[in-house]
C-alpha positions in Angstrom: -208.4 109.5 71.6 -206.5 106.4 72.7 -207.6 104.6 69.6 -206.3 107.4 67.4 -202.9 107.3 69.0 -202.6 103.6 68.6 -203.6 103.9 64.9 -201.1 106.5 64.3 -198.4 104.4 66.0 -199.3 101.4 63.8 -199.3 103.5 60.7 -195.9 104.9 61.6 -194.5 101.4 62.1 -195.9 100.2 58.7 -194.4 103.2 57.0 -191.0 102.5 58.5 -191.1 98.9 57.4 -192.1 99.9 53.9 -189.2 102.3 53.6 -186.8 99.7 55.0 -187.9 97.1 52.6 -187.5 99.5 49.7 -184.0 100.4 50.8 -183.1 96.7 51.1 -184.5 96.0 47.6 -182.6 98.9 46.1 -179.4 97.8 47.9 -179.8 94.3 46.6 -180.2 95.5 43.1 -177.0 97.7 43.3 -175.1 94.8 44.9 -176.1 92.6 42.0 -175.0 95.2 39.6 -171.7 95.7 41.3 -171.1 91.9 41.3 -171.9 91.7 37.6 -169.6 94.6 36.8 -166.7 93.1 38.9 -167.2 89.7 37.1 -167.1 91.5 33.7 -163.9 93.3 34.6 -162.2 90.1 35.8 -163.2 88.3 32.6 -161.9 91.2 30.4 -158.6 91.3 32.4 -158.2 87.5 32.1 -158.8 87.7 28.3 -156.3 90.6 27.9 -153.7 88.6 29.9 -154.3 85.6 27.8 -153.8 87.6 24.6 -150.6 89.0 26.0 -149.4 85.6 27.0 -150.2 84.3 23.5 -148.2 87.1 21.9 -145.3 86.4 24.3 -145.3 82.7 23.4 -144.6 83.4 19.7 -142.5 85.7 17.5 -143.0 86.9 13.9 -139.9 86.4 11.8 -139.4 88.2 8.4 -138.1 85.7 5.9 -137.6 85.3 2.1 -140.9 83.6 1.9 -142.8 86.2 4.0 -143.5 86.6 7.7 -143.5 83.3 9.8 -144.9 83.0 13.3 -142.6 80.8 15.3 -142.6 79.7 19.0 -140.8 82.1 21.3 -139.1 79.1 22.9 -139.1 76.2 20.4 -138.5 72.8 22.0 -138.8 70.4 19.1 -136.6 71.7 16.2 -135.7 70.1 12.9 -132.6 71.6 11.3 -131.4 70.9 7.7 -127.8 71.5 6.7 -127.1 74.3 9.1 -126.3 71.8 11.9 -123.1 73.3 13.2 -124.8 76.8 13.4 -127.5 75.3 15.6 -124.9 73.6 17.8 -122.8 76.8 18.1 -126.0 78.5 19.3 -126.6 75.9 21.9 -129.5 74.2 20.1 -130.1 70.4 20.3 -132.4 69.5 17.4 -134.7 66.4 17.4 -134.2 65.9 13.7 -131.3 66.7 11.3 -130.1 66.0 7.8 -127.4 63.4 7.5 -124.0 64.1 9.0 -120.9 63.1 7.1 -118.2 61.2 9.0 -115.6 63.7 10.4 -118.0 66.6 10.7 -116.9 69.0 13.5 -120.2 68.6 15.3 -120.7 64.8 15.0 -120.3 64.2 18.7 -122.8 66.9 19.7 -125.5 65.5 17.4 -124.8 61.8 18.1 -128.1 59.9 18.4 -130.3 62.6 16.8 -132.8 61.4 14.2 -131.3 61.5 10.7 -133.7 62.6 8.0 -131.6 61.9 4.9 -129.7 64.2 2.6 -130.0 67.9 3.4 -131.9 68.6 0.1 -134.1 65.5 0.3 -135.6 65.4 3.8 -138.4 62.9 4.2 -141.7 64.7 5.0 -143.2 61.6 6.6 -140.2 61.2 8.9 -140.3 64.9 9.8 -144.0 64.6 10.6 -143.5 61.7 12.9 -141.1 63.8 15.0 -144.0 66.4 15.6 -141.6 69.4 15.4 -142.7 72.9 16.6 -140.1 74.6 14.3 -138.3 73.6 11.1 -135.2 75.3 9.7 -135.0 74.6 5.9 -132.1 75.5 3.7 -133.7 75.1 0.2 -136.9 76.1 -1.5 -137.6 72.4 -2.2 -137.4 71.5 1.5 -139.5 74.5 2.4 -142.3 73.5 0.0 -142.3 70.0 1.3 -142.3 70.8 5.0 -144.0 74.1 5.5 -147.4 72.6 6.3 -146.0 70.3 9.0 -144.9 73.1 11.4 -143.7 76.7 11.2 -140.9 76.6 8.7 -138.2 79.2 8.2 -136.3 79.1 4.9 -132.7 80.4 5.2 -130.9 80.0 1.9 -127.5 79.2 3.3 -125.7 79.3 -0.1 -127.0 82.8 -0.9 -126.1 84.8 2.2 -123.0 85.4 4.2 -122.1 83.5 7.4 -122.8 86.7 9.4 -126.3 87.1 7.9 -127.1 83.4 8.4 -126.0 83.4 12.1 -127.9 86.6 12.9 -131.1 85.3 11.3 -130.8 82.0 13.2 -130.2 84.0 16.4 -133.4 85.9 15.7 -135.4 82.8 15.0 -134.2 81.1 18.2 -134.4 84.2 20.3 -130.6 84.2 20.8 -129.6 87.5 19.2 -126.9 88.3 21.8 -125.4 84.8 21.6 -125.2 85.0 17.8 -123.4 88.3 17.9 -121.0 87.0 20.6 -120.2 84.0 18.4 -119.4 86.2 15.4 -117.3 88.6 17.4 -115.3 85.7 18.9 -114.8 84.1 15.5 -113.6 87.3 13.9 -111.1 87.8 16.8 -109.8 84.3 16.1 -109.5 85.1 12.4 -107.4 88.2 13.1 -105.1 86.2 15.5 -104.6 83.5 12.8 -103.9 86.1 10.1 -101.2 87.7 12.4 -99.6 84.3 13.0 -99.4 83.6 9.2 -98.2 87.1 8.4 -95.4 86.8 11.0 -94.4 83.5 9.5 -94.4 85.0 6.0 -97.3 82.8 4.8 -100.2 85.2 4.3 -99.1 86.3 0.9 -98.5 82.8 -0.4 -101.0 81.4 -3.1 -103.1 78.4 -2.3 -105.2 76.1 -4.5 -108.1 74.0 -3.3 -108.8 70.7 -5.2 -110.8 67.6 -5.0 -110.3 64.5 -7.2 -108.1 61.6 -8.3 -106.0 60.1 -11.0 -107.6 61.5 -14.1 -109.0 64.9 -13.2 -109.3 67.5 -10.4 -112.1 69.7 -9.3 -110.6 73.2 -8.8 -112.5 75.5 -6.4 -113.0 79.0 -7.9 -115.1 80.9 -5.4 -115.2 82.0 -1.7 -118.5 80.2 -1.1 -117.9 76.6 -2.2 -117.0 75.0 1.1 -114.0 72.7 1.1 -112.2 75.4 3.1 -112.7 78.2 0.5 -114.4 80.5 3.0 -111.5 80.3 5.4 -108.7 80.5 2.8 -110.1 83.0 0.3 -112.5 85.1 2.4 -111.6 85.2 6.1 -107.8 84.7 5.8 -107.7 86.7 2.6 -105.2 84.4 0.9 -105.0 84.4 -2.9 -105.2 81.7 -5.5 -103.0 81.6 -8.6 -104.0 84.3 -11.1 -105.9 81.9 -13.4 -108.2 81.0 -10.5 -108.1 84.4 -8.6 -109.6 86.2 -11.6 -112.7 84.0 -11.4 -112.9 84.3 -7.6 -112.9 88.1 -7.9 -115.7 88.1 -10.4 -118.1 85.6 -8.9 -120.5 85.8 -5.9 -121.8 82.3 -6.4 -120.5 78.8 -5.9 -118.1 78.0 -8.7 -115.7 75.3 -9.6 -114.0 73.8 -12.7 -113.1 70.2 -13.5 -109.6 70.1 -15.1 -107.5 67.2 -16.5 -104.3 66.2 -14.7 -102.3 67.3 -17.8 -103.3 70.9 -17.3 -103.4 70.9 -13.5 -100.0 72.4 -13.1 -101.4 75.7 -14.5 -103.7 75.9 -11.5 -101.3 75.1 -8.8 -100.3 77.6 -6.1 -97.6 77.6 -3.4 -99.8 75.4 -1.3 -102.5 72.9 -2.1 -105.6 72.0 0.1 -106.9 68.7 -1.1 -110.1 67.0 -0.1 -109.4 63.7 1.5 -111.5 60.6 2.4 -111.1 56.9 2.9 -110.5 55.1 -0.3 -109.6 58.1 -2.4 -107.0 57.7 -5.2 -103.4 57.5 -4.0 -101.4 60.0 -6.1 -98.0 59.4 -4.6 -96.9 57.6 -7.8 -98.8 59.8 -10.3 -96.3 61.5 -12.6 -98.0 64.8 -12.9 -99.0 65.1 -9.3 -95.5 64.2 -8.1 -94.0 66.8 -10.3 -95.9 69.7 -8.8 -93.7 72.2 -6.8 -96.1 72.3 -3.9 -96.1 68.5 -3.6 -92.3 68.3 -3.8 -92.1 70.9 -1.0 -94.5 69.1 1.2 -97.1 71.9 1.0 -100.1 69.7 0.5 -102.7 70.0 3.3 -105.2 67.1 3.6 -108.7 68.5 4.2 -110.9 65.8 5.7 -114.1 65.7 3.5 -116.5 65.5 6.4 -115.0 68.4 8.2 -114.5 70.7 5.2 -117.8 69.9 3.4 -119.8 72.1 5.8 -119.8 75.9 6.0 -121.5 76.5 9.3 -119.8 78.6 12.0 -118.9 75.6 14.2 -117.1 73.9 11.3 -115.4 77.1 10.1 -113.9 77.5 13.6 -112.3 74.0 13.3 -111.3 74.5 9.7 -109.5 77.7 10.7 -107.5 75.9 13.3 -106.6 73.0 10.9 -105.5 75.3 8.0 -103.6 77.7 10.2 -101.7 75.0 12.1 -101.0 73.1 8.9 -99.5 76.1 7.2 -97.4 77.0 10.2 -96.2 73.5 10.4 -94.6 73.7 7.0 -92.3 76.5 8.3 -91.4 75.0 11.6 -90.3 71.7 10.0 -87.6 73.4 8.0 
């Protein structure tokens, strides 16, 4: 009887140990499963976060050449022609097309790598700069540079200033700044128009010319540069009828080369003449000296480097120069 009790006790202990080991084994398996599941969840979350971060680091921009994926915060930007627009938006490029002497933004871009004429950028020179974003202004430049870095083509000569600034604001992630610049500029335009209206100048005719002793280039559109945007578009001043008829009909860049003999037919109350160092001196030219605008002292010198560009930064300065020059002709009487 004693032996039977001991056997039963031993059997009970062995049974308990077996159950305990089974439980531990099952627990270990579940623990391993839980650890594996946790690791999987963490990995999936990390991947999702990485995808989100990747999306946040770029933006897709709709352009005339299709969608372009650009950096959300580009650091190494190459800009061609639209230099003053970039400056106005607070962008400091690492590479730019050449800047003419007298440009409104010359000081802000001093020391920045020049890549040649705006329509002949050197692809090798651009590649050396290792840009992360390129702003091109022509199809030729776009084709040459698009494989170097994300390249956005903005055909500056085919769209309005407002459209161009808004698109650049989108590309740079500065939409609010772009709209603010446009609003500020328009307010300045209205102030200038009111000053000219009060002075009795807003309804005067004005001709924009460029040239020398033998012939003159006469600007016949609102999109040519040389001050045409400010005079004929923003200020709304008119040209003599022979020019105004063409301005009213065209939406493109237009001009006409005329001889000095017929130039008087194209002359308005005021003349805006492109000027540069070494240009022809017309002070002794018989035809030029006979023009009513010249005799009245109504010739405004338009520095070529300043008036060549049509970016918003340059337009701001051109507006000041033209408005002040026109007002000066009345205050001097």
